VMD Tcl script that builds the backbone (N, CA, C; Angstrom):
set m [mol new atoms 462]
animate dup $m
set s [atomselect $m all]
$s set {name element resname resid chain x y z} {
  {N N UNK 1 A 92.921 116.061 91.690}
  {CA C UNK 1 A 92.388 115.030 92.554}
  {C C UNK 1 A 93.538 114.262 93.200}
  {N N UNK 2 A 93.853 114.552 94.433}
  {CA C UNK 2 A 94.958 113.902 95.127}
  {C C UNK 2 A 94.481 112.594 95.763}
  {N N UNK 3 A 95.251 111.531 95.516}
  {CA C UNK 3 A 94.922 110.241 96.122}
  {C C UNK 3 A 95.510 110.193 97.522}
  {N N UNK 4 A 94.834 109.499 98.398}
  {CA C UNK 4 A 95.322 109.379 99.766}
  {C C UNK 4 A 96.087 108.072 99.939}
  {N N UNK 5 A 96.783 107.962 101.059}
  {CA C UNK 5 A 97.506 106.734 101.383}
  {C C UNK 5 A 96.498 105.616 101.642}
  {N N UNK 6 A 96.789 104.430 101.129}
  {CA C UNK 6 A 95.937 103.268 101.385}
  {C C UNK 6 A 96.629 102.404 102.436}
  {N N UNK 7 A 96.081 102.400 103.623}
  {CA C UNK 7 A 96.699 101.669 104.728}
  {C C UNK 7 A 96.528 100.174 104.547}
  {N N UNK 8 A 97.614 99.428 104.786}
  {CA C UNK 8 A 97.592 97.970 104.665}
  {C C UNK 8 A 97.441 97.345 106.044}
  {N N UNK 9 A 98.302 97.761 106.988}
  {CA C UNK 9 A 98.263 97.208 108.344}
  {C C UNK 9 A 98.750 98.256 109.336}
  {N N UNK 10 A 98.229 98.171 110.555}
  {CA C UNK 10 A 98.611 99.104 111.613}
  {C C UNK 10 A 99.002 98.308 112.850}
  {N N UNK 11 A 100.039 98.757 113.532}
  {CA C UNK 11 A 100.520 98.104 114.744}
  {C C UNK 11 A 99.909 98.808 115.955}
  {N N UNK 12 A 98.707 98.402 116.339}
  {CA C UNK 12 A 98.007 99.050 117.458}
  {C C UNK 12 A 98.690 98.755 118.785}
  {N N UNK 13 A 99.293 97.576 118.865}
  {CA C UNK 13 A 99.966 97.162 120.092}
  {C C UNK 13 A 101.136 98.099 120.440}
  {N N UNK 14 A 101.759 98.679 119.410}
  {CA C UNK 14 A 102.917 99.554 119.617}
  {C C UNK 14 A 102.555 100.783 120.443}
  {N N UNK 15 A 101.376 101.345 120.235}
  {CA C UNK 15 A 100.970 102.539 120.966}
  {C C UNK 15 A 100.706 102.221 122.437}
  {N N UNK 16 A 100.369 100.966 122.737}
  {CA C UNK 16 A 100.138 100.555 124.117}
  {C C UNK 16 A 101.454 100.194 124.812}
  {N N UNK 17 A 102.356 99.539 124.080}
  {CA C UNK 17 A 103.599 99.045 124.664}
  {C C UNK 17 A 104.714 100.084 124.713}
  {N N UNK 18 A 104.671 101.089 123.814}
  {CA C UNK 18 A 105.778 102.038 123.698}
  {C C UNK 18 A 105.300 103.484 123.754}
  {N N UNK 19 A 106.200 104.341 124.175}
  {CA C UNK 19 A 105.993 105.789 124.120}
  {C C UNK 19 A 106.694 106.258 122.839}
  {N N UNK 20 A 105.930 106.761 121.869}
  {CA C UNK 20 A 106.459 107.131 120.561}
  {C C UNK 20 A 107.131 108.508 120.669}
  {N N UNK 21 A 108.408 108.584 120.274}
  {CA C UNK 21 A 109.155 109.832 120.366}
  {C C UNK 21 A 109.287 110.521 119.006}
  {N N UNK 22 A 109.682 109.784 117.975}
  {CA C UNK 22 A 109.861 110.352 116.632}
  {C C UNK 22 A 109.429 109.335 115.594}
  {N N UNK 23 A 108.938 109.819 114.455}
  {CA C UNK 23 A 108.549 108.908 113.379}
  {C C UNK 23 A 109.288 109.255 112.088}
  {N N UNK 24 A 109.504 108.233 111.275}
  {CA C UNK 24 A 110.165 108.365 109.983}
  {C C UNK 24 A 109.390 107.557 108.953}
  {N N UNK 25 A 109.480 107.987 107.696}
  {CA C UNK 25 A 108.884 107.220 106.606}
  {C C UNK 25 A 110.005 106.477 105.892}
  {N N UNK 26 A 109.829 105.175 105.683}
  {CA C UNK 26 A 110.860 104.361 105.046}
  {C C UNK 26 A 110.242 103.522 103.945}
  {N N UNK 27 A 111.013 103.287 102.905}
  {CA C UNK 27 A 110.606 102.363 101.855}
  {C C UNK 27 A 111.020 100.957 102.257}
  {N N UNK 28 A 110.457 99.936 101.595}
  {CA C UNK 28 A 110.775 98.550 101.905}
  {C C UNK 28 A 111.197 97.853 100.615}
  {N N UNK 29 A 112.235 97.026 100.696}
  {CA C UNK 29 A 112.663 96.238 99.544}
  {C C UNK 29 A 111.812 94.970 99.525}
  {N N UNK 30 A 110.973 94.822 98.495}
  {CA C UNK 30 A 110.064 93.683 98.374}
  {C C UNK 30 A 110.174 93.051 96.992}
  {N N UNK 31 A 109.738 91.808 96.906}
  {CA C UNK 31 A 109.656 91.158 95.593}
  {C C UNK 31 A 108.270 91.447 95.007}
  {N N UNK 32 A 108.076 91.117 93.748}
  {CA C UNK 32 A 106.803 91.405 93.063}
  {C C UNK 32 A 105.618 90.696 93.664}
  {N N UNK 33 A 105.786 89.410 94.032}
  {CA C UNK 33 A 104.649 88.669 94.587}
  {C C UNK 33 A 104.292 89.166 95.984}
  {N N UNK 34 A 105.275 89.717 96.704}
  {CA C UNK 34 A 104.972 90.276 98.026}
  {C C UNK 34 A 104.093 91.518 97.893}
  {N N UNK 35 A 104.356 92.332 96.884}
  {CA C UNK 35 A 103.536 93.526 96.650}
  {C C UNK 35 A 102.113 93.110 96.278}
  {N N UNK 36 A 101.990 92.087 95.437}
  {CA C UNK 36 A 100.659 91.584 95.059}
  {C C UNK 36 A 99.911 91.076 96.288}
  {N N UNK 37 A 100.630 90.395 97.179}
  {CA C UNK 37 A 100.032 89.892 98.405}
  {C C UNK 37 A 99.584 91.051 99.310}
  {N N UNK 38 A 100.387 92.130 99.346}
  {CA C UNK 38 A 100.008 93.300 100.151}
  {C C UNK 38 A 98.762 93.969 99.581}
  {N N UNK 39 A 98.593 93.925 98.273}
  {CA C UNK 39 A 97.380 94.495 97.669}
  {C C UNK 39 A 96.138 93.729 98.114}
  {N N UNK 40 A 96.332 92.461 98.492}
  {CA C UNK 40 A 95.228 91.649 99.039}
  {C C UNK 40 A 95.127 91.793 100.561}
  {N N UNK 41 A 95.889 92.723 101.155}
  {CA C UNK 41 A 95.923 92.988 102.607}
  {C C UNK 41 A 96.377 91.784 103.424}
  {N N UNK 42 A 97.374 91.044 102.931}
  {CA C UNK 42 A 97.908 89.905 103.667}
  {C C UNK 42 A 99.196 90.301 104.380}
  {N N UNK 43 A 99.067 91.014 105.494}
  {CA C UNK 43 A 100.246 91.491 106.205}
  {C C UNK 43 A 99.962 91.519 107.709}
  {N N UNK 44 A 101.001 91.204 108.501}
  {CA C UNK 44 A 100.854 91.190 109.952}
  {C C UNK 44 A 102.043 91.899 110.589}
  {N N UNK 45 A 101.777 92.954 111.353}
  {CA C UNK 45 A 102.824 93.781 111.963}
  {C C UNK 45 A 102.995 93.565 113.462}
  {N N UNK 46 A 102.286 92.630 114.050}
  {CA C UNK 46 A 102.203 92.565 115.510}
  {C C UNK 46 A 103.536 92.426 116.229}
  {N N UNK 47 A 104.359 91.444 115.899}
  {CA C UNK 47 A 105.617 91.225 116.625}
  {C C UNK 47 A 106.812 91.686 115.801}
  {N N UNK 48 A 106.668 92.799 115.145}
  {CA C UNK 48 A 107.666 93.296 114.203}
  {C C UNK 48 A 108.586 94.311 114.886}
  {N N UNK 49 A 109.869 94.306 114.506}
  {CA C UNK 49 A 110.823 95.277 115.022}
  {C C UNK 49 A 111.913 95.502 113.980}
  {N N UNK 50 A 112.668 96.576 114.145}
  {CA C UNK 50 A 113.742 96.903 113.200}
  {C C UNK 50 A 115.058 97.025 113.944}
  {N N UNK 51 A 116.146 96.649 113.264}
  {CA C UNK 51 A 117.491 96.739 113.829}
  {C C UNK 51 A 118.419 97.418 112.834}
  {N N UNK 52 A 119.392 98.173 113.357}
  {CA C UNK 52 A 120.400 98.791 112.504}
  {C C UNK 52 A 121.635 97.902 112.562}
  {N N UNK 53 A 122.047 97.386 111.400}
  {CA C UNK 53 A 123.221 96.521 111.302}
  {C C UNK 53 A 124.094 96.966 110.139}
  {N N UNK 54 A 125.349 97.302 110.418}
  {CA C UNK 54 A 126.335 97.670 109.393}
  {C C UNK 54 A 125.831 98.796 108.489}
  {N N UNK 55 A 125.219 99.806 109.070}
  {CA C UNK 55 A 124.766 100.960 108.305}
  {C C UNK 55 A 123.504 100.721 107.494}
  {N N UNK 56 A 122.782 99.637 107.768}
  {CA C UNK 56 A 121.524 99.341 107.090}
  {C C UNK 56 A 120.466 99.022 108.133}
  {N N UNK 57 A 119.203 99.332 107.815}
  {CA C UNK 57 A 118.101 99.037 108.732}
  {C C UNK 57 A 117.364 97.811 108.203}
  {N N UNK 58 A 117.230 96.793 109.052}
  {CA C UNK 58 A 116.568 95.546 108.676}
  {C C UNK 58 A 115.309 95.360 109.504}
  {N N UNK 59 A 114.274 94.893 108.855}
  {CA C UNK 59 A 112.971 94.664 109.479}
  {C C UNK 59 A 112.819 93.181 109.769}
  {N N UNK 60 A 112.552 92.831 111.017}
  {CA C UNK 60 A 112.399 91.436 111.443}
  {C C UNK 60 A 110.958 91.211 111.884}
  {N N UNK 61 A 110.436 90.034 111.592}
  {CA C UNK 61 A 109.124 89.648 112.115}
  {C C UNK 61 A 107.937 90.121 111.313}
  {N N UNK 62 A 108.144 90.773 110.180}
  {CA C UNK 62 A 107.018 91.184 109.333}
  {C C UNK 62 A 106.561 89.963 108.553}
  {N N UNK 63 A 105.304 89.578 108.726}
  {CA C UNK 63 A 104.770 88.408 108.028}
  {C C UNK 63 A 103.906 88.865 106.860}
  {N N UNK 64 A 104.371 88.567 105.655}
  {CA C UNK 64 A 103.582 88.819 104.442}
  {C C UNK 64 A 103.236 87.456 103.874}
  {N N UNK 65 A 101.955 87.095 103.901}
  {CA C UNK 65 A 101.508 85.781 103.443}
  {C C UNK 65 A 101.854 85.593 101.972}
  {N N UNK 66 A 102.139 84.354 101.559}
  {CA C UNK 66 A 102.441 84.112 100.143}
  {C C UNK 66 A 101.262 84.511 99.258}
  {N N UNK 67 A 101.583 85.016 98.077}
  {CA C UNK 67 A 100.561 85.461 97.121}
  {C C UNK 67 A 99.730 84.271 96.668}
  {N N UNK 68 A 98.416 84.432 96.652}
  {CA C UNK 68 A 97.516 83.325 96.339}
  {C C UNK 68 A 97.712 82.782 94.924}
  {N N UNK 69 A 98.048 83.639 93.958}
  {CA C UNK 69 A 98.250 83.185 92.581}
  {C C UNK 69 A 99.729 83.076 92.230}
  {N N UNK 70 A 100.577 83.082 93.250}
  {CA C UNK 70 A 102.018 82.988 93.022}
  {C C UNK 70 A 102.432 81.554 92.713}
  {N N UNK 71 A 103.718 81.370 92.428}
  {CA C UNK 71 A 104.229 80.043 92.129}
  {C C UNK 71 A 105.383 79.721 93.069}
  {N N UNK 72 A 106.323 78.920 92.636}
  {CA C UNK 72 A 107.462 78.555 93.481}
  {C C UNK 72 A 108.368 79.740 93.785}
  {N N UNK 73 A 108.210 80.822 93.056}
  {CA C UNK 73 A 109.045 82.006 93.264}
  {C C UNK 73 A 108.607 82.834 94.470}
  {N N UNK 74 A 107.536 82.436 95.143}
  {CA C UNK 74 A 107.113 83.156 96.346}
  {C C UNK 74 A 108.228 83.091 97.389}
  {N N UNK 75 A 108.669 84.252 97.924}
  {CA C UNK 75 A 109.727 84.229 98.942}
  {C C UNK 75 A 109.187 83.789 100.301}
  {N N UNK 76 A 110.105 83.542 101.230}
  {CA C UNK 76 A 109.750 83.151 102.599}
  {C C UNK 76 A 108.925 84.269 103.235}
  {N N UNK 77 A 107.748 83.962 103.806}
  {CA C UNK 77 A 106.879 85.011 104.366}
  {C C UNK 77 A 107.474 85.753 105.559}
  {N N UNK 78 A 108.410 85.130 106.282}
  {CA C UNK 78 A 108.959 85.755 107.493}
  {C C UNK 78 A 110.408 86.194 107.338}
  {N N UNK 79 A 110.881 86.392 106.123}
  {CA C UNK 79 A 112.284 86.753 105.915}
  {C C UNK 79 A 112.569 88.176 106.390}
  {N N UNK 80 A 113.866 88.483 106.584}
  {CA C UNK 80 A 114.271 89.850 106.944}
  {C C UNK 80 A 114.125 90.717 105.699}
  {N N UNK 81 A 113.670 91.951 105.886}
  {CA C UNK 81 A 113.508 92.872 104.762}
  {C C UNK 81 A 114.274 94.155 105.050}
  {N N UNK 82 A 114.902 94.671 104.021}
  {CA C UNK 82 A 115.710 95.880 104.165}
  {C C UNK 82 A 114.809 97.106 104.046}
  {N N UNK 83 A 115.056 98.091 104.904}
  {CA C UNK 83 A 114.323 99.353 104.845}
  {C C UNK 83 A 115.192 100.402 104.171}
  {N N UNK 84 A 114.571 101.251 103.381}
  {CA C UNK 84 A 115.288 102.275 102.630}
  {C C UNK 84 A 115.127 103.622 103.319}
  {N N UNK 85 A 116.258 104.152 103.814}
  {CA C UNK 85 A 116.283 105.436 104.511}
  {C C UNK 85 A 117.534 106.198 104.093}
  {N N UNK 86 A 117.550 107.487 104.360}
  {CA C UNK 86 A 118.737 108.288 104.107}
  {C C UNK 86 A 119.821 107.921 105.121}
  {N N UNK 87 A 121.072 108.045 104.716}
  {CA C UNK 87 A 122.200 107.674 105.570}
  {C C UNK 87 A 122.189 108.456 106.880}
  {N N UNK 88 A 121.845 109.756 106.809}
  {CA C UNK 88 A 121.788 110.593 108.015}
  {C C UNK 88 A 120.746 110.057 109.000}
  {N N UNK 89 A 119.591 109.645 108.454}
  {CA C UNK 89 A 118.528 109.106 109.307}
  {C C UNK 89 A 118.980 107.806 109.967}
  {N N UNK 90 A 119.676 106.961 109.207}
  {CA C UNK 90 A 120.147 105.685 109.756}
  {C C UNK 90 A 121.135 105.924 110.889}
  {N N UNK 91 A 122.066 106.854 110.687}
  {CA C UNK 91 A 123.040 107.166 111.746}
  {C C UNK 91 A 122.331 107.697 112.985}
  {N N UNK 92 A 121.347 108.568 112.778}
  {CA C UNK 92 A 120.586 109.142 113.885}
  {C C UNK 92 A 119.853 108.038 114.657}
  {N N UNK 93 A 119.222 107.117 113.916}
  {CA C UNK 93 A 118.491 106.013 114.562}
  {C C UNK 93 A 119.437 105.117 115.345}
  {N N UNK 94 A 120.591 104.847 114.762}
  {CA C UNK 94 A 121.570 103.994 115.429}
  {C C UNK 94 A 122.027 104.633 116.741}
  {N N UNK 95 A 122.254 105.938 116.705}
  {CA C UNK 95 A 122.673 106.681 117.893}
  {C C UNK 95 A 121.589 106.627 118.968}
  {N N UNK 96 A 120.346 106.837 118.567}
  {CA C UNK 96 A 119.232 106.854 119.525}
  {C C UNK 96 A 118.967 105.477 120.131}
  {N N UNK 97 A 119.064 104.417 119.309}
  {CA C UNK 97 A 118.733 103.078 119.817}
  {C C UNK 97 A 119.828 102.499 120.712}
  {N N UNK 98 A 120.996 103.129 120.760}
  {CA C UNK 98 A 122.040 102.679 121.689}
  {C C UNK 98 A 121.662 102.989 123.133}
  {N N UNK 99 A 120.799 103.993 123.331}
  {CA C UNK 99 A 120.345 104.340 124.676}
  {C C UNK 99 A 119.491 103.207 125.230}
  {N N UNK 100 A 119.515 103.061 126.523}
  {CA C UNK 100 A 118.773 101.977 127.162}
  {C C UNK 100 A 117.266 102.192 127.043}
  {N N UNK 101 A 116.554 101.147 126.668}
  {CA C UNK 101 A 115.093 101.193 126.597}
  {C C UNK 101 A 114.531 101.741 125.300}
  {N N UNK 102 A 115.389 102.099 124.342}
  {CA C UNK 102 A 114.914 102.656 123.070}
  {C C UNK 102 A 114.868 101.551 122.012}
  {N N UNK 103 A 113.901 101.656 121.097}
  {CA C UNK 103 A 113.750 100.648 120.046}
  {C C UNK 103 A 113.186 101.282 118.790}
  {N N UNK 104 A 113.385 100.600 117.665}
  {CA C UNK 104 A 112.777 100.997 116.393}
  {C C UNK 104 A 111.542 100.133 116.185}
  {N N UNK 105 A 110.382 100.770 116.161}
  {CA C UNK 105 A 109.119 100.043 116.091}
  {C C UNK 105 A 108.333 100.485 114.861}
  {N N UNK 106 A 107.912 99.551 114.009}
  {CA C UNK 106 A 107.053 99.911 112.880}
  {C C UNK 106 A 105.641 100.216 113.372}
  {N N UNK 107 A 105.074 101.324 112.908}
  {CA C UNK 107 A 103.729 101.703 113.331}
  {C C UNK 107 A 102.665 101.282 112.325}
  {N N UNK 108 A 102.910 101.570 111.046}
  {CA C UNK 108 A 101.980 101.097 110.030}
  {C C UNK 108 A 102.666 100.954 108.683}
  {N N UNK 109 A 102.000 100.224 107.803}
  {CA C UNK 109 A 102.511 99.979 106.461}
  {C C UNK 109 A 101.391 100.358 105.504}
  {N N UNK 110 A 101.760 101.064 104.419}
  {CA C UNK 110 A 100.727 101.583 103.522}
  {C C UNK 110 A 101.280 101.765 102.116}
  {N N UNK 111 A 100.356 101.940 101.160}
  {CA C UNK 111 A 100.731 102.306 99.799}
  {C C UNK 111 A 100.730 103.828 99.729}
  {N N UNK 112 A 101.848 104.416 99.283}
  {CA C UNK 112 A 101.938 105.866 99.131}
  {C C UNK 112 A 101.122 106.283 97.911}
  {N N UNK 113 A 101.020 107.582 97.690}
  {CA C UNK 113 A 100.206 108.085 96.580}
  {C C UNK 113 A 100.722 107.633 95.221}
  {N N UNK 114 A 102.026 107.324 95.121}
  {CA C UNK 114 A 102.592 106.873 93.848}
  {C C UNK 114 A 102.579 105.357 93.706}
  {N N UNK 115 A 101.957 104.631 94.628}
  {CA C UNK 115 A 101.830 103.183 94.532}
  {C C UNK 115 A 102.957 102.403 95.182}
  {N N UNK 116 A 103.944 103.092 95.763}
  {CA C UNK 116 A 105.045 102.402 96.431}
  {C C UNK 116 A 104.640 102.007 97.853}
  {N N UNK 117 A 105.214 100.913 98.332}
  {CA C UNK 117 A 104.930 100.460 99.697}
  {C C UNK 117 A 105.858 101.202 100.651}
  {N N UNK 118 A 105.288 101.866 101.635}
  {CA C UNK 118 A 106.052 102.633 102.626}
  {C C UNK 118 A 105.697 102.135 104.022}
  {N N UNK 119 A 106.599 102.426 104.959}
  {CA C UNK 119 A 106.369 102.053 106.350}
  {C C UNK 119 A 106.663 103.246 107.239}
  {N N UNK 120 A 105.831 103.434 108.239}
  {CA C UNK 120 A 106.078 104.469 109.232}
  {C C UNK 120 A 106.818 103.801 110.391}
  {N N UNK 121 A 108.044 104.246 110.609}
  {CA C UNK 121 A 108.927 103.660 111.610}
  {C C UNK 121 A 109.120 104.678 112.727}
  {N N UNK 122 A 109.091 104.224 113.975}
  {CA C UNK 122 A 109.197 105.144 115.105}
  {C C UNK 122 A 110.353 104.781 116.019}
  {N N UNK 123 A 110.971 105.809 116.573}
  {CA C UNK 123 A 111.909 105.619 117.677}
  {C C UNK 123 A 111.043 105.706 118.925}
  {N N UNK 124 A 111.071 104.630 119.720}
  {CA C UNK 124 A 110.153 104.547 120.851}
  {C C UNK 124 A 110.874 104.070 122.104}
  {N N UNK 125 A 110.285 104.422 123.234}
  {CA C UNK 125 A 110.800 103.986 124.534}
  {C C UNK 125 A 109.755 103.053 125.139}
  {N N UNK 126 A 110.207 101.922 125.645}
  {CA C UNK 126 A 109.286 100.954 126.252}
  {C C UNK 126 A 108.626 101.518 127.497}
  {N N UNK 127 A 107.328 101.266 127.622}
  {CA C UNK 127 A 106.591 101.742 128.799}
  {C C UNK 127 A 106.673 100.724 129.928}
  {N N UNK 128 A 106.675 101.215 131.127}
  {CA C UNK 128 A 106.582 100.368 132.312}
  {C C UNK 128 A 105.099 100.110 132.576}
  {N N UNK 129 A 104.804 99.163 133.450}
  {CA C UNK 129 A 103.423 98.802 133.741}
  {C C UNK 129 A 102.640 99.981 134.314}
  {N N UNK 130 A 103.276 100.773 135.197}
  {CA C UNK 130 A 102.563 101.902 135.797}
  {C C UNK 130 A 102.269 102.987 134.753}
  {N N UNK 131 A 103.122 103.131 133.718}
  {CA C UNK 131 A 102.842 104.078 132.639}
  {C C UNK 131 A 101.599 103.652 131.869}
  {N N UNK 132 A 101.489 102.337 131.612}
  {CA C UNK 132 A 100.329 101.817 130.879}
  {C C UNK 132 A 99.050 102.062 131.680}
  {N N UNK 133 A 99.137 101.833 132.983}
  {CA C UNK 133 A 97.955 102.051 133.838}
  {C C UNK 133 A 97.559 103.524 133.857}
  {N N UNK 134 A 98.538 104.408 133.900}
  {CA C UNK 134 A 98.257 105.850 133.897}
  {C C UNK 134 A 97.585 106.262 132.587}
  {N N UNK 135 A 98.073 105.732 131.462}
  {CA C UNK 135 A 97.463 106.040 130.165}
  {C C UNK 135 A 96.028 105.541 130.099}
  {N N UNK 136 A 95.795 104.328 130.630}
  {CA C UNK 136 A 94.431 103.786 130.629}
  {C C UNK 136 A 93.521 104.643 131.498}
  {N N UNK 137 A 94.012 105.118 132.648}
  {CA C UNK 137 A 93.217 105.959 133.535}
  {C C UNK 137 A 92.883 107.288 132.852}
  {N N UNK 138 A 93.862 107.878 132.140}
  {CA C UNK 138 A 93.612 109.130 131.416}
  {C C UNK 138 A 92.554 108.939 130.341}
  {N N UNK 139 A 92.661 107.822 129.605}
  {CA C UNK 139 A 91.693 107.537 128.547}
  {C C UNK 139 A 90.285 107.384 129.120}
  {N N UNK 140 A 90.176 106.653 130.236}
  {CA C UNK 140 A 88.874 106.456 130.873}
  {C C UNK 140 A 88.301 107.776 131.373}
  {N N UNK 141 A 89.151 108.622 131.974}
  {CA C UNK 141 A 88.689 109.924 132.474}
  {C C UNK 141 A 88.214 110.799 131.322}
  {N N UNK 142 A 88.943 110.796 130.234}
  {CA C UNK 142 A 88.566 111.592 129.059}
  {C C UNK 142 A 87.231 111.123 128.501}
  {N N UNK 143 A 87.055 109.808 128.457}
  {CA C UNK 143 A 85.798 109.235 127.965}
  {C C UNK 143 A 84.626 109.650 128.859}
  {N N UNK 144 A 84.821 109.623 130.177}
  {CA C UNK 144 A 83.770 110.025 131.115}
  {C C UNK 144 A 83.415 111.504 130.970}
  {N N UNK 145 A 84.430 112.352 130.775}
  {CA C UNK 145 A 84.191 113.787 130.587}
  {C C UNK 145 A 83.394 114.026 129.325}
  {N N UNK 146 A 83.771 113.355 128.239}
  {CA C UNK 146 A 83.037 113.512 126.973}
  {C C UNK 146 A 81.594 113.046 127.110}
  {N N UNK 147 A 81.396 111.954 127.841}
  {CA C UNK 147 A 80.043 111.433 128.050}
  {C C UNK 147 A 79.201 112.427 128.844}
  {N N UNK 148 A 79.798 113.022 129.888}
  {CA C UNK 148 A 79.086 113.998 130.718}
  {C C UNK 148 A 78.752 115.254 129.916}
  {N N UNK 149 A 79.705 115.710 129.084}
  {CA C UNK 149 A 79.462 116.902 128.259}
  {C C UNK 149 A 78.348 116.647 127.256}
  {N N UNK 150 A 78.315 115.449 126.699}
  {CA C UNK 150 A 77.288 115.093 125.723}
  {C C UNK 150 A 75.903 115.116 126.380}
  {N N UNK 151 A 75.813 114.558 127.617}
  {CA C UNK 151 A 74.546 114.560 128.343}
  {C C UNK 151 A 74.107 115.971 128.702}
  {N N UNK 152 A 75.069 116.787 129.055}
  {CA C UNK 152 A 74.757 118.164 129.492}
  {C C UNK 152 A 74.185 119.002 128.349}
  {N N UNK 153 A 74.727 118.832 127.155}
  {CA C UNK 153 A 74.286 119.656 126.028}
  {C C UNK 153 A 73.147 119.055 125.223}
  {N N UNK 154 A 72.468 118.059 125.744}
  {CA C UNK 154 A 71.315 117.480 125.040}
  {C C UNK 154 A 70.101 118.322 125.241}
}
mol reanalyze $m
mol bondsrecalc $m
mol representation Tube
mol addrep $m
């Protein structure tokens, strides 16, 4: 009986704002009360981004609300958090993000099958306004085609 990933939060805005090129799975360095808070689904990924500094990947803007049954040991909810990746992956990400318009964007955060907190991190290129409009037009056209096919086969 294989357990599936339990999703905590998803960054839906990222798929609209960025063109996703590659994804990586990364671990996150967290304190105990932060993990307890994540089990209560207290996490916000909306304005989150990652930076490579001195051979380490740091996550900025991830808001994990303080644990409800925690005490004074609760850490700052908006602190920088270190991501755990292989050295080769970090070098590759650093090389890619030096290009103009490229960024490291978190897509979702979840509990892996072994109970560890993992994050799906993507190398992405920012979309221009006309790209967003083209994607919306494609989505609308696809929806209309599906609707017409459904009516036809009734």
